[in-house]
Phi, psi and omega in degrees: 000127183242133179251158179311136193273004184206140177291139178278327181232131180242134176246128181243126175271084193282321182208153173255357183288142176203145178274356179246163176231056187298133184284346177270357186275149178297335178301321184289335181263339184258341182238113176291322177257104185297337179294339178295345180276351187280066179236164174229149179298143179290137181301327181293332176291320177300313182298321182287332186250359184297333178297326175293317184298311186284346178256359178277161173291322181209156176227134177254121185254019185291299179061210184277331190244195178269108185304325184289357172263357183284136175289350182259007188298318181294319180298310183293311182291329177295317179293322178294323179296318180296324183266359182060031177283132178291130182249133174245132181218132170256129184226158174278356172086353186280349180244013182295318183296319182289339183245031186304308184294319180298314182288319183299324184270354181234280181299321183295330183278317184209049183222194184229115182253120179242128179249122180273115181229119186261350175194149175267355180264126186305310184296316180290321178304315183286337174285321180283333184228067179304137179098338180270147179267118178300319181296320179294323178295314179298319177297322180295317182289338176293331180269350190302313183293332177285332184276333190235123180283333178271188183294137171265126187252138172255127175257123183234115182263127181287133179221160181299339180276336185242357187297325182291343180262009182303314178302318178295321181294320178298317179297318177299316179302316182296336182271351184273127175287137175091344177262116194248334181229133176246122177247110179267124184251143175269119190298333185290332178282327185270323184227082184302342182289342182273163182296138176289149180238145174267119189251353189304308182295321181292327179297318179299322181292322186272345183303323184295338181280343178297323180298332179297329182295339180295340179281347183245108188301327186261002185266139174228145177232125178244106177266152181292143178249001183250105184245144181292338183253012177254116187291335184277079173287141179293126178250129182250129176298322177223100179264130190260132175234118182258359191306306185295343181261345188230346188240150175222126177256124182250114179280163183297336180261008179095354178298138184243140176221159178260358182199148182293338181272349182287148172285168175298133183255121179295134181092002178239084182217135183300334180293341185265001184228139174260333182259119182302325180294320177294326179295313182292329180252034178294161189305318183290320180294315180292330175298316179298316181293318179296322178297319181290322179290342175271011178064035177237160182263119176298151182299331180289344185257356188295333179258016182299122181294329178293313179298315182292335179280314187274330190240067183289331186271300185238092184291340179296335179293339181294325187253349189265333193292315192281335195263356170295113182096357179283336179276161182242000000 
């Protein structure tokens, strides 16, 4: 049995450093001591895995921290520029101005730039994102359209402190030049450690603002459709997961995963392999793929929040649909 020989999408956990202490961030819920996040990926891990990066369709360098604080940013983005690899980066936007040339020549040419903004109101912004400069963020978004030839995306995470201002935030977004797509995220799907929110009433309030986007040809608004208080969860007869066959997550210590929801897998570490092909086809990874092609759930996937959310009745449909015919 042969599986595809190279990951299509690579995720690199490049740095844990960040100038913000955003309360909606996973760092705030997973690390009691925020200083424990002040790490950078080892250069030898970059060297061992760069072949995956330059041969992938895309690489996401977001990870836990602010990528633009990484000492390896020029090295990684330079290699991506040479190989024409599409780069995706989520940033808080406060360092966009200082890194104009770097971003313009890499992410700006053939990448995806996402700016995380939790409020358009200065006082609320600074409460939600302690440590970040509201003025630096505003200055960054002014440069965004000049830095990126593709769509500039705003990521806005709903929290109990900012949910009542969602209609105002949408209106503010529509008035900003250079910001073209707004993705509103429901925090409970992304960060289960945080308090659940009831969104039904707020959704009714914000719906009228979607019509405003029709006046702006290049603007898109994506509101969440998955609410904790809505009983009709979408159930899929065959829900498809391509992660173990197409994705590779590279941790700062060399730990490798096939999905962001997977636990650390013993025996899957970049430090233990010299040959990238052997790394991608290590025994544990191929075991997971073979289990899925046999229409069974690997032990690493049993607690997957996506599977448990979408496939309450028949979880086997989560792993069986996509992979008939995926092997060669």
